[in-house]
C-alpha positions as CSV (number, residue, x, y, z in Angstrom):
1,M,-26.1,100.3,24.2
2,T,-24.9,98.4,27.1
3,Y,-22.0,96.2,26.7
4,V,-21.5,92.9,28.6
5,Q,-18.1,92.6,30.3
6,P,-15.7,89.9,29.0
7,F,-16.6,86.4,30.4
8,S,-15.2,86.1,33.8
9,K,-17.4,83.7,35.6
10,K,-20.2,81.4,34.2
11,L,-20.6,81.8,30.6
12,L,-24.4,82.4,29.4
13,P,-26.2,82.4,26.0
14,P,-26.0,85.4,24.1
15,F,-29.7,85.8,23.8
16,S,-32.7,84.9,26.2
17,A,-34.7,81.8,26.1
18,A,-37.8,83.9,24.6
19,R,-35.9,84.4,21.4
20,T,-34.9,80.8,20.6
21,L,-35.8,79.6,17.2
22,F,-35.5,75.9,18.0
23,D,-36.1,73.6,21.0
24,S,-33.2,71.1,21.7
25,A,-35.6,68.3,20.5
26,Q,-36.0,70.1,17.1
27,V,-32.2,70.6,16.7
28,L,-31.1,67.8,14.1
29,R,-27.6,66.8,13.5
30,P,-26.0,64.4,11.2
31,A,-25.4,60.8,12.1
32,A,-21.8,61.3,11.2
33,V,-19.2,63.5,9.9
34,T,-15.9,63.0,8.2
35,V,-13.1,64.4,10.5
36,E,-9.5,63.8,9.4
37,N,-10.4,61.1,7.1
38,R,-12.6,59.1,9.6
39,L,-16.2,59.0,10.3
40,L,-17.2,60.7,13.6
41,L,-20.4,59.7,15.2
42,C,-22.0,62.8,16.4
43,A,-24.1,61.1,19.1
44,D,-21.0,59.2,20.6
45,E,-18.8,62.4,20.6
46,P,-21.1,65.5,20.8
47,T,-18.2,67.6,22.2
48,R,-15.9,66.8,19.2
49,Y,-18.7,67.3,16.9
50,L,-19.3,71.0,18.2
51,D,-15.4,71.5,17.9
52,V,-15.5,70.2,14.3
53,E,-18.6,72.7,13.5
54,L,-17.3,75.7,15.0
55,R,-13.6,76.0,15.8
56,T,-11.2,77.4,13.3
57,P,-7.6,75.8,14.0
58,K,-6.1,76.5,10.8
59,L,-6.9,80.2,10.7
60,D,-6.1,80.5,14.4
61,R,-2.4,79.0,13.6
62,I,-1.9,81.9,11.3
63,Y,-3.7,84.7,13.1
64,E,-0.7,87.0,13.0
65,Y,-0.7,86.8,9.5
66,L,-4.4,87.2,8.5
67,W,-3.8,90.9,7.9
68,Q,-2.2,89.9,4.6
69,A,-5.4,88.0,3.6
70,G,-8.1,90.3,4.6
71,L,-9.1,93.3,6.6
72,P,-10.5,93.8,10.1
73,R,-13.9,94.8,8.9
74,P,-17.4,93.0,8.5
75,A,-17.8,90.8,5.5
76,R,-20.2,92.1,2.8
77,A,-23.9,91.3,3.1
78,L,-25.3,88.7,0.8
79,H,-26.8,91.0,-1.7
80,R,-23.5,92.8,-2.0
81,Q,-21.9,89.4,-2.9
82,K,-24.2,88.9,-5.4
83,L,-23.7,92.6,-7.0
84,M,-20.1,91.5,-7.1
85,N,-21.1,88.5,-9.2
86,R,-19.6,86.3,-6.6
87,T,-21.0,82.6,-6.5
88,I,-21.9,81.4,-3.1
89,L,-20.3,78.0,-2.6
90,I,-21.8,75.9,0.5
91,T,-18.9,74.7,2.7
92,E,-19.2,72.9,6.1
93,N,-15.7,73.6,7.1
94,P,-15.6,76.6,9.5
95,D,-12.0,77.3,8.5
96,E,-13.2,78.0,5.0
97,H,-16.2,80.3,6.2
98,L,-16.1,83.5,4.5
99,V,-13.1,82.6,2.3
100,W,-13.0,83.7,-1.2
101,R,-11.5,83.2,-4.5
102,E,-11.7,85.0,-8.0
103,S,-15.5,85.1,-8.3
104,E,-16.6,82.5,-5.6
105,I,-17.1,82.7,-1.9
106,F,-17.4,79.9,0.5
107,I,-20.1,80.2,3.4
108,K,-21.0,77.8,6.1
109,P,-24.7,77.4,6.6
110,I,-25.8,78.3,10.1
111,P,-26.2,75.3,12.4
112,E,-29.7,75.0,14.1
113,F,-28.0,74.5,17.4
114,L,-26.6,78.0,17.3
115,L,-30.3,79.3,17.4
116,S,-31.2,77.3,20.2
117,Y,-31.2,78.7,23.8
118,E,-31.1,75.1,25.3
119,S,-28.1,74.2,23.1
120,W,-26.1,77.2,24.1
121,D,-27.0,76.8,27.9
122,R,-26.2,72.8,28.0
123,E,-23.1,72.6,25.5
124,L,-21.8,75.8,24.0
125,S,-21.4,77.5,27.5
126,Q,-19.3,74.9,29.1
127,D,-16.1,75.9,27.2
128,E,-15.0,79.6,27.0
129,Q,-13.1,79.1,23.6
130,L,-16.0,77.0,22.0
131,H,-18.5,79.9,23.3
132,Q,-16.3,82.6,21.5
133,C,-16.2,80.5,18.3
134,A,-20.0,80.2,18.3
135,C,-20.4,83.9,19.1
136,G,-18.0,84.7,16.3
137,F,-19.8,82.5,13.8
138,L,-23.3,83.9,14.8
139,L,-21.8,87.5,14.6
140,S,-20.6,86.7,10.8
141,Y,-24.4,86.1,10.0
142,S,-25.2,89.5,11.3
143,W,-22.9,90.9,8.6
144,L,-24.3,88.5,6.0
145,I,-27.9,89.1,6.7
146,C,-28.8,92.8,7.1
147,H,-31.9,93.3,4.9
148,R,-34.7,91.1,3.8
149,S,-33.1,90.6,0.4
150,D,-30.2,89.0,2.3
151,F,-32.6,86.8,4.3
152,R,-34.2,85.6,1.1
153,I,-30.9,84.9,-0.5
154,A,-29.9,82.9,2.5
155,K,-32.9,80.8,2.3
156,E,-32.6,80.4,-1.5
157,V,-28.9,79.0,-1.4
158,G,-29.5,77.0,1.8
159,L,-27.7,78.9,4.3
160,M,-30.5,79.1,6.9
161,P,-33.4,76.9,7.8
162,S,-36.2,77.4,5.7
163,E,-38.9,77.7,8.7
164,I,-37.4,80.6,10.2
165,E,-39.4,84.1,9.5
166,W,-37.6,87.5,9.1
167,A,-39.1,88.8,12.4
168,Q,-37.9,85.9,14.4
169,W,-34.4,86.3,12.9
170,T,-34.3,90.1,13.6
171,S,-35.4,89.7,17.2
172,L,-33.0,86.9,17.9
173,I,-29.9,88.7,16.1
174,G,-30.8,92.1,17.6
175,E,-30.7,90.8,21.2
176,F,-27.5,88.8,20.3
177,L,-25.6,92.0,19.2
178,T,-26.5,93.8,22.5
179,Q,-24.5,91.3,24.3
180,I,-21.3,91.7,22.1
181,D,-18.9,94.5,22.5
182,L,-18.8,95.5,18.8
183,Q,-16.0,97.8,19.4
184,T,-13.5,95.4,21.0
185,L,-15.1,92.1,19.9
186,Q,-13.7,90.6,23.1
187,Q,-16.5,88.0,23.4
188,V,-15.9,86.5,19.8
189,S,-12.6,84.4,18.8
190,K,-10.0,86.2,17.1
191,R,-10.6,84.8,13.5
192,Y,-13.8,86.9,13.5
193,R,-12.0,90.3,14.0
194,Y,-11.5,89.8,10.2
195,G,-14.2,89.3,7.6
196,E,-13.7,88.0,4.2
197,L,-10.4,86.3,3.6
198,R,-8.6,85.9,0.2
199,L,-7.8,82.2,-0.5
200,S,-4.7,82.8,-2.6
201,R,-3.2,84.7,0.3
202,L,-3.9,82.0,2.7
203,H,-2.0,79.7,0.1
204,S,0.9,81.8,0.4
205,I,1.1,82.3,4.0
206,Y,0.7,78.4,4.6
207,R,3.5,77.8,1.7
208,F,6.0,80.3,2.5
209,M,5.8,81.7,5.9
210,P,9.0,80.1,7.6
211,S,6.9,79.3,10.8
212,M,4.5,77.3,8.5
213,F,6.9,75.6,6.1
214,S,6.6,71.9,5.7
215,I,6.6,69.8,2.4
216,N,2.8,68.9,3.0
217,N,2.0,72.8,3.1
218,L,4.2,73.8,0.4
219,V,2.4,71.2,-2.0
220,R,-1.2,71.6,-0.7
221,G,-1.3,75.2,0.8
222,Y,-4.1,76.4,3.0
223,T,-6.7,73.9,1.6
224,S,-6.3,70.9,-1.0
225,R,-8.0,71.8,-4.4
226,S,-8.3,69.8,-7.5
227,T,-6.1,66.5,-7.4
228,W,-5.4,66.9,-11.2
229,Y,-1.9,68.0,-12.2
230,R,-3.4,70.1,-15.0
231,A,-5.3,72.2,-12.7
232,F,-2.3,72.7,-10.3
233,F,-0.3,73.8,-13.2
234,K,-3.1,76.2,-14.3
235,H,-3.7,77.7,-10.9
236,N,0.2,78.2,-10.4
237,F,1.7,78.7,-13.9
238,A,-1.0,80.7,-15.9
239,W,1.3,83.8,-15.5
240,L,4.0,81.9,-17.5
241,L,1.7,81.8,-20.7
242,A,1.4,85.7,-20.5
243,V,5.2,85.9,-20.3
244,F,5.5,83.6,-23.6
245,V,2.8,85.9,-25.4
246,Y,4.9,89.0,-24.6
247,V,8.1,87.5,-25.7
248,T,6.6,86.2,-28.8
249,V,5.2,89.8,-29.6
250,I,8.7,91.2,-28.7
251,L,10.5,88.5,-31.2
252,S,8.0,89.3,-34.0
253,A,8.5,93.1,-33.8
254,M,12.4,92.6,-33.7
255,Q,12.0,90.3,-36.9
256,V,9.9,92.9,-38.6
257,G,12.5,95.6,-37.6
258,L,15.5,93.5,-39.1
259,A,13.4,93.3,-42.4
260,T,13.5,97.0,-42.6
261,E,16.1,98.8,-44.5
262,K,17.0,101.1,-41.7
263,L,17.4,98.5,-38.8
264,A,19.0,95.8,-41.2
265,R,22.1,97.9,-41.2
266,N,21.9,98.6,-37.4
267,R,24.7,96.6,-35.7
268,H,23.5,97.3,-32.1
269,F,20.0,96.4,-33.1
270,H,21.3,93.0,-34.5
271,D,23.2,92.5,-31.3
272,V,20.3,93.1,-29.1
273,S,17.8,91.0,-31.2
274,Y,20.5,88.2,-31.2
275,G,20.9,88.4,-27.4
276,F,17.1,88.6,-26.8
277,A,16.5,85.6,-29.1
278,V,19.0,83.5,-27.3
279,M,17.8,84.5,-24.0
280,S,14.2,83.6,-24.9
281,I,15.2,80.2,-26.1
282,V,17.2,79.7,-22.7
283,I,14.1,80.7,-20.8
284,V,11.6,78.6,-22.5
285,A,13.8,75.6,-22.1
286,L,14.3,76.2,-18.4
287,S,10.6,76.7,-17.9
288,I,9.8,73.6,-19.4
289,L,12.5,71.7,-17.6
290,V,11.4,73.3,-14.2
291,I,7.6,72.2,-15.1
292,A,8.8,68.7,-15.9
293,I,10.7,68.4,-12.6
294,L,8.0,69.8,-10.5
295,W,5.7,67.3,-12.2
296,A,7.9,64.3,-11.3
297,L,8.2,65.8,-7.6
298,L,4.7,66.1,-7.4
299,F,4.1,62.7,-8.6
300,L,6.7,61.0,-6.4
301,Y,5.2,63.0,-3.3
302,H,1.6,61.7,-4.1
303,I,2.8,58.2,-4.3
304,Y,4.9,58.5,-1.1
305,S,2.2,60.3,0.9
306,T,-0.5,57.6,-0.6
307,R,1.6,54.7,0.7
308,Q,2.4,56.4,4.1
309,Y,-1.2,57.0,4.6
310,I,-2.3,53.7,3.7
311,R,0.2,52.1,6.1
312,N,-0.8,54.6,9.2
313,T,-4.5,53.7,8.5
314,E,-4.0,49.9,8.5
315,A,-1.7,50.3,11.7
316,M,-4.5,52.4,13.4
317,R,-7.2,49.7,12.5
318,A,-5.0,46.9,13.7
319,K,-4.4,48.6,16.9
320,Q,-8.1,49.4,17.5
321,A,-9.0,45.6,16.6
322,E,-6.5,44.5,19.0
323,S,-7.6,46.7,21.9
324,K,-11.3,45.6,21.2
325,G,-10.3,41.9,20.7
């Protein structure tokens, strides 16, 4: 295989025009997407739209810690994801692409413009970092779709345009891979030096790493989940229920032991049972108190952040109206 040297002068599409699967006229884009709680009109800000579709700022910010969330190896193919009983969840956020939790994995569908030579030539080759992000994303699909079975799964779950044929895909991705140094991955963004990333570890990095610490990160973690407090406590304090179960079993065993003739006369066992019972009561009371305090703090935080967001939004809209008036 002949490797292409890292980009130095002009950036080029990573496959030839003969391999293109979509003409520029066939590439359809949404009218608008939501970015930072506002609507972005894709036709008015095409460069910003491409940034939203491809860049991974949240993962780039913690790149030095990504080894805690995943391994520097390719993601598993789609048929392997199915064998592992993982449910494929569609996400349009590139920061969530190939992030997994429990029995689910988030995968971003491949945009049509990544399969168009003209789009690469006119838009993606104008910025080196954006070019690397696009190459990295396309590389991730070479991991996910290796066999016909993977290709079929991708179409079934909506990860790939339905009109693409297997022969077309293998032709394009085969040429693309000859343009990437698969040993150094110098032509792709750093995020794609890692494959699958565990969501719980990403939450921990965002919450507890000193360089990432903020009240917002502590509460929300890597990405916001359910806004129900019940779900929050279920995800973060489920282990406490297991502790209560173990304590209950131990206390029951001690009670049975005290009912026996031999242990009923054992002073040391009485002392241990008394101490453990008191400690259990204290732990349960403190746990309830801590959960109540956390609930109150979360409630106050959400009230404050909501009011702050409303004020900022109204101020921004007033400023824009003034500038246009």
